C-alpha positions in Angstrom: 154.1 120.9 81.1 157.1 119.7 79.1 156.7 122.7 76.9 157.0 125.1 79.8 160.2 123.5 81.0 161.6 123.7 77.4 160.9 127.4 77.1 162.5 128.1 80.5 165.6 126.1 79.7 165.9 127.7 76.2 165.7 131.2 77.7 168.5 130.4 80.2 170.7 129.1 77.4 170.0 132.1 75.2 170.9 134.5 78.0 174.2 132.8 78.9 175.1 132.5 75.2 174.6 136.2 74.6 176.9 137.1 77.5 179.8 135.1 75.9 179.2 135.9 72.2 178.9 139.7 72.4 181.6 141.9 73.7 181.3 142.8 77.4 181.0 146.5 76.6 178.1 145.8 74.2 176.4 143.7 76.8 176.9 146.3 79.5 175.5 149.0 77.2 172.4 147.0 76.5 172.1 145.0 79.7 172.8 147.2 82.7 173.2 145.7 86.1 169.7 146.5 87.1 168.3 145.1 83.9 170.3 141.9 84.4 168.9 141.6 87.9 165.4 142.1 86.6 166.0 139.5 84.0 167.2 137.0 86.6 164.2 137.8 88.8 162.0 137.2 85.8 163.6 133.8 85.2 163.2 132.9 88.9 159.6 133.9 88.8 159.0 131.7 85.7 160.9 128.9 87.3 158.8 129.1 90.5 155.7 129.3 88.4 156.7 126.2 86.6 157.4 124.4 89.9 154.0 125.4 91.2 152.3 124.3 88.1 154.1 121.0 88.4 152.9 120.6 92.0 149.4 121.3 91.0 149.6 118.8 88.2 151.1 116.2 90.6 148.2 116.8 93.1 145.6 116.5 90.4 147.2 113.3 89.1 147.2 111.9 92.7 143.5 112.8 93.1 142.7 111.2 89.8 144.7 108.1 90.7 142.8 107.7 94.0 139.5 108.2 92.1 140.4 105.6 89.5 141.5 103.2 92.3 138.2 103.6 94.2 136.3 103.1 90.9 138.3 100.0 90.2 137.6 98.7 93.7 133.9 99.4 93.3 133.9 97.6 90.0 135.8 94.7 91.6 133.1 94.5 94.3 130.4 94.3 91.7 132.3 91.6 89.9 132.8 89.7 93.1 129.1 90.1 93.9 128.2 88.6 90.5 130.5 85.7 91.2 128.9 85.3 94.6 125.4 85.2 93.1 126.6 82.3 90.9 127.9 80.5 94.0 124.7 81.4 95.9 122.7 79.4 93.4 124.7 76.3 94.1 124.2 76.8 97.9 120.5 77.2 97.3 120.1 73.9 95.5 122.5 71.9 97.7 121.2 73.2 101.1 117.5 72.7 100.5 117.2 69.5 98.6 115.4 67.6 101.4 112.9 70.5 101.8 112.3 70.7 98.0 111.6 66.9 97.9 109.0 67.4 100.6 107.4 70.3 98.7 107.3 68.0 95.6 105.4 65.3 97.6 103.0 67.9 99.1 102.3 69.1 95.6 101.3 65.6 94.7 99.4 64.9 97.9 97.6 67.9 99.4 96.9 65.9 102.6 100.5 66.2 103.7 101.8 69.0 105.9 105.0 71.1 105.8 106.0 73.3 108.7 108.5 76.2 108.6 110.0 78.0 111.6 111.0 81.5 110.8 113.5 82.9 113.3 114.4 86.6 113.0 114.5 90.1 114.5 112.5 93.4 114.3 112.4 93.0 110.5 110.0 90.0 111.0 108.7 90.5 114.5 105.3 92.1 113.6 104.7 89.3 111.1 104.3 91.7 108.1 107.0 90.0 105.9 106.3 86.5 107.1 102.5 87.0 106.8 103.0 87.6 103.0 105.5 84.8 102.7 103.0 82.5 104.5 100.1 83.7 102.4 101.6 83.0 99.0 102.9 79.5 100.1 99.4 78.6 101.5 97.8 79.9 98.3 99.9 77.6 96.2 100.3 74.5 98.4 97.3 74.8 100.8 97.2 75.2 104.5 95.4 77.4 107.0 96.3 79.3 110.2 99.0 81.6 111.4 100.9 78.9 113.2 102.5 79.4 116.6 101.8 82.6 118.5 103.5 83.5 121.8 101.4 84.4 124.9 102.4 88.0 124.7 104.2 90.2 122.1 105.4 93.8 122.0 104.2 94.1 118.4 100.8 92.5 118.9 99.0 95.8 118.1 100.7 96.0 114.7 100.0 92.5 113.6 97.3 92.0 110.9 97.5 88.2 110.7 95.9 87.8 114.1 94.5 90.1 116.8 96.3 89.4 120.0 95.4 90.9 123.4 96.6 89.9 126.9 96.6 91.2 130.4 99.6 92.8 132.0 99.8 90.1 134.7 101.9 87.9 132.5 105.6 87.7 133.4 108.0 87.1 130.4 111.4 85.6 130.5 113.3 85.3 127.2 116.8 84.2 126.1 117.9 87.7 125.6 117.7 88.4 129.3 120.8 88.0 131.3 121.2 85.7 134.3 119.0 82.8 133.3 121.6 80.4 131.9 120.1 77.2 130.6 116.6 78.1 131.5 113.9 76.2 129.6 113.0 78.9 127.1 110.1 78.3 124.8 110.0 77.7 121.0 110.7 81.3 120.2 113.1 81.9 123.1 110.3 83.1 125.4 108.6 81.7 128.5 105.6 83.1 130.3 104.4 82.8 133.9 101.3 84.1 135.6 102.8 87.1 137.4 102.7 87.8 141.1 99.4 89.7 141.6 96.5 89.8 144.0 94.3 87.6 141.7 97.2 85.4 140.5 95.4 85.3 137.2 96.3 86.1 133.6 94.5 85.8 130.3 95.2 86.0 126.6 92.7 86.6 123.8 93.2 85.6 120.1 90.9 87.0 117.5 90.9 86.3 113.7 92.9 89.0 111.9 91.8 91.1 109.0 94.6 90.1 106.6 93.6 86.9 104.7 90.7 84.5 104.8 93.0 81.5 105.1 94.0 82.5 108.6 91.2 81.3 110.9 91.7 80.2 114.5 91.9 76.6 113.4 92.9 73.8 115.8 94.0 76.0 118.7 96.5 74.1 120.9 98.0 75.5 124.1 101.6 74.6 124.9 102.9 74.7 128.4 105.7 73.1 130.4 106.4 71.2 133.6 105.4 72.7 136.9 108.1 73.8 139.2 106.0 73.5 142.3 103.3 71.1 143.7 101.0 74.0 144.1 100.1 73.4 140.5 97.2 71.3 141.6 95.5 74.4 142.8 95.7 76.0 139.4 92.7 76.3 137.1 92.2 77.2 133.4 89.3 78.3 131.3 88.5 79.2 127.7 85.7 81.4 126.7 83.3 81.1 123.8 80.2 83.3 123.3 80.7 84.6 126.9 80.4 81.1 128.2 83.3 80.0 130.5 84.5 76.5 130.0 86.9 74.9 132.5 89.7 72.5 131.5 92.4 70.7 133.4 96.1 71.3 133.2 98.5 68.4 133.6 102.0 69.9 133.7 103.9 66.7 134.5 106.0 66.5 131.4 108.7 68.7 130.0 106.2 69.8 127.3 102.4 69.5 127.5 99.5 70.4 125.3 95.8 71.1 125.5 93.7 71.0 122.3 90.9 73.5 122.4 87.7 73.3 120.3 87.8 75.1 117.0 86.8 78.8 117.1 86.8 80.6 113.8 86.7 84.1 115.3 87.8 84.5 118.9 89.0 82.6 121.9 90.2 83.7 125.4 92.3 81.6 127.7 92.5 82.4 131.4 94.9 80.9 133.9 95.0 81.0 137.7 98.4 80.0 139.1 101.2 81.2 141.4 104.1 81.4 139.0 104.6 77.6 138.9 103.7 76.7 135.3 105.7 77.9 132.3 103.5 78.8 129.3 104.8 79.1 125.8 102.0 79.9 123.3 99.1 78.7 121.2 99.3 77.1 117.7 96.7 77.7 115.0 97.3 75.3 112.2 95.6 73.0 109.8 96.7 69.4 109.5 97.7 69.8 105.8 99.4 72.3 103.5 102.1 74.7 104.7 102.3 76.3 108.1 104.8 79.1 108.9 105.6 79.9 112.5 106.9 83.4 113.3 109.5 83.0 116.0 111.2 86.4 115.6 112.1 88.6 118.5 112.9 92.3 118.2 116.5 93.2 118.9 117.7 89.6 118.4 121.1 89.1 116.8 120.8 85.3 116.4 123.5 84.7 119.0 121.1 83.6 121.8 119.9 80.7 119.8 122.4 78.4 121.6 120.4 79.0 124.8 117.5 77.0 123.4 117.2 73.8 125.4 117.8 71.0 122.9 115.7 68.5 124.8 112.7 70.8 125.0 113.1 71.8 121.4 113.1 68.2 120.3 109.8 67.8 122.3 108.3 70.7 120.3 109.6 69.1 117.1 107.6 66.0 117.9 104.5 68.1 117.5 105.6 70.4 114.7 108.1 68.2 112.8 109.8 71.1 111.2 110.9 70.7 107.6 112.7 74.1 107.2 114.3 76.5 109.6 114.8 80.1 108.3 117.4 82.2 110.1 117.1 85.9 109.2 119.5 88.0 111.2 122.2 90.7 110.7 120.4 94.0 111.4 121.4 93.9 115.0 124.9 92.8 114.3 126.2 94.9 111.4 127.9 98.2 112.6 128.7 101.1 110.2 132.2 101.3 111.8 133.1 97.7 112.3 134.8 95.7 109.6 135.7 92.5 111.4 133.0 89.8 112.0 135.0 86.6 112.3 133.7 86.2 115.8 130.1 86.4 114.6 130.7 83.9 111.9 132.2 81.3 114.3 129.3 81.9 116.8 126.6 81.5 114.2 128.2 78.3 112.8 128.0 76.8 116.3 124.5 78.0 116.7 123.4 76.4 113.4 124.9 73.1 114.7 122.8 73.6 117.8 119.6 74.3 115.7 120.3 71.1 113.7 120.4 69.2 117.0 117.1 70.8 118.1 115.3 70.1 114.8 117.2 67.2 113.2 114.9 66.6 110.3 114.9 70.1 108.9 116.9 71.9 106.3 118.2 75.4 107.2 118.0 78.6 105.1 120.2 81.5 106.0 118.6 84.8 104.9 120.9 87.8 104.6 120.1 91.2 106.0 118.8 93.7 103.5 120.3 97.0 102.4 120.4 99.9 104.8 121.7 103.4 104.5 123.5 106.1 106.5 124.5 109.6 105.7 128.0 109.8 104.2 129.3 113.3 103.1 125.7 114.5 103.4 124.2 111.8 101.2 122.3 108.7 102.3 124.0 105.6 100.9 125.0 102.0 101.6 127.9 101.7 104.1 131.1 100.6 102.3 131.5 97.4 104.2 127.9 96.1 104.1 128.5 93.9 101.0 131.4 92.3 102.8 129.0 91.4 105.7 126.6 89.9 103.2 129.4 87.8 101.9 130.2 86.7 105.4 126.6 85.5 105.8 126.9 83.6 102.6 130.1 81.9 104.0 128.1 80.9 107.1 125.5 79.3 104.9 128.1 77.6 102.7 130.1 76.2 105.6 127.0 74.9 107.4 125.6 73.4 104.2 122.5 75.6 104.5 120.6 77.4 101.8 121.2 81.1 101.3 118.8 83.8 100.4 120.3 87.2 99.5 117.8 89.8 100.5 120.4 92.5 99.8 120.7 91.5 96.2 116.9 90.9 95.8 116.3 94.5 96.9 118.6 95.8 94.2 122.0 95.8 96.0 124.0 98.9 96.7 121.9 102.0 97.5 118.6 100.1 96.9 117.3 101.2 100.3 117.5 104.8 99.3 115.3 104.0 96.3 112.9 102.0 98.5 112.5 105.0 100.8 112.7 108.0 98.6 111.3 106.8 95.2 109.1 103.8 95.9 107.9 104.6 99.4 108.4 101.0 100.5 110.6 101.6 103.6 110.6 103.9 106.7 112.8 107.0 107.2 115.2 105.0 109.4 116.4 103.6 106.1 116.4 100.1 107.7 112.8 98.8 108.1 110.1 98.2 105.5 106.7 99.7 105.8 103.6 97.5 105.1 103.9 97.9 101.3 107.6 97.1 101.5 107.0 94.1 103.7 104.5 92.8 101.2 107.0 93.2 98.4 109.8 91.6 100.5 107.6 88.6 101.4 106.6 88.1 97.8 110.3 88.4 96.7 111.3 85.6 99.1 108.4 83.5 97.9 109.3 84.0 94.3 113.0 83.2 95.0 112.0 80.0 96.8 109.7 78.9 94.0 112.4 79.6 91.4 114.9 77.5 93.4 112.2 74.8 93.8 111.5 74.7 90.1 115.2 74.4 89.3 115.3 71.5 91.7 112.3 69.8 90.0 113.9 70.2 86.5 117.1 68.6 87.8 115.2 65.9 89.7 113.1 65.1 86.7 116.2 64.4 84.7 117.6 62.2 87.4 114.3 60.3 87.7 114.2 59.8 83.9 117.7 58.3 84.0 116.7 55.9 86.7 113.7 54.5 84.8 
């Protein structure tokens, strides 16, 4: 470009010099008026061409500058992510020390029990991820049963860990419904009543699932609440085994009540006759030893309704379950492709975690990030630009609440990993958000591996501490 300018300027100087050096008559003979005009027009065209070339060069330089700036920002995000991973490890160790110590004791004494509550959304609702996570933990530390199962579920037909059928005469109220205030919602945020029908009867059937042999219907225990009417004394309940109906009594006088049913390795049906007076919560299937993982996920849940859980009722549940770890896996129903500000969500979740700690005071808390997801940008499926920032915000929630942090986004492979899971590995659905059964199995195993690695790091550190104290 400098060369073009030099040629143009040199040509102008040469033209002017010739006009002054040679006699006017000589110039007029060789450079007529028309020829001079043509020469000036030629110079103007060259000048304009040079200006246009300069504008093109400036435009290309600007495009390149923007490209390099975006590349630098992308590299900076990757660098920040690496730094975050380093910090995540510290959060993992510091937030779960009490839980890891209990794991260590269980490893030494198989007669002990550890119970985990897994709160989440549609990613976990059908029990596919949690089933795998549960299976690998029970395989290593012992334990049998699927844990707590609500009376009804919209994903019951898609669940392999237990076959779950129920009549349509149950009425459900959950903490995502509006207008119920401080209602005594159950352990997973749901409460069930026998609906208003001609028979005033509802039933639920549980049958052993086809997934794993360590998930029998062991120690079935029905959980129900305090009656809201004296008509409770007209209620009746039965359980069925081998087509034989067995009656049992309900005693709904306390905030939380239980009834332990006989062991049935294959199938059990519970029928209730009532007039919408007794709140029912669910049935637990759990051995007295090893690890039990309760799936408390609800489709569409953002995690924000957790503060609606009645602390007193939850503490009553905790007397039975004595939770050692609470896992909070949210984000899918919060993150928006267009939104970049989530300070409000961070503040709400920090308050909710304090509330969960009040509900289950002896448990550690693990915050699990959302995974990668993709949308079409410029005709290509890819990770939204601000998703890594949202993952960082979830990390800050874990850090400030002194919880553990599991980064599902990074474990999947980070940016654009969902595209690979869908299009190359066939591990996720075409919505580029939810895992298919194979993907759920991998995700459950990844979480188990991550937890065991963090646990082994704890044991190495703890071994050094114990050695110093000897």
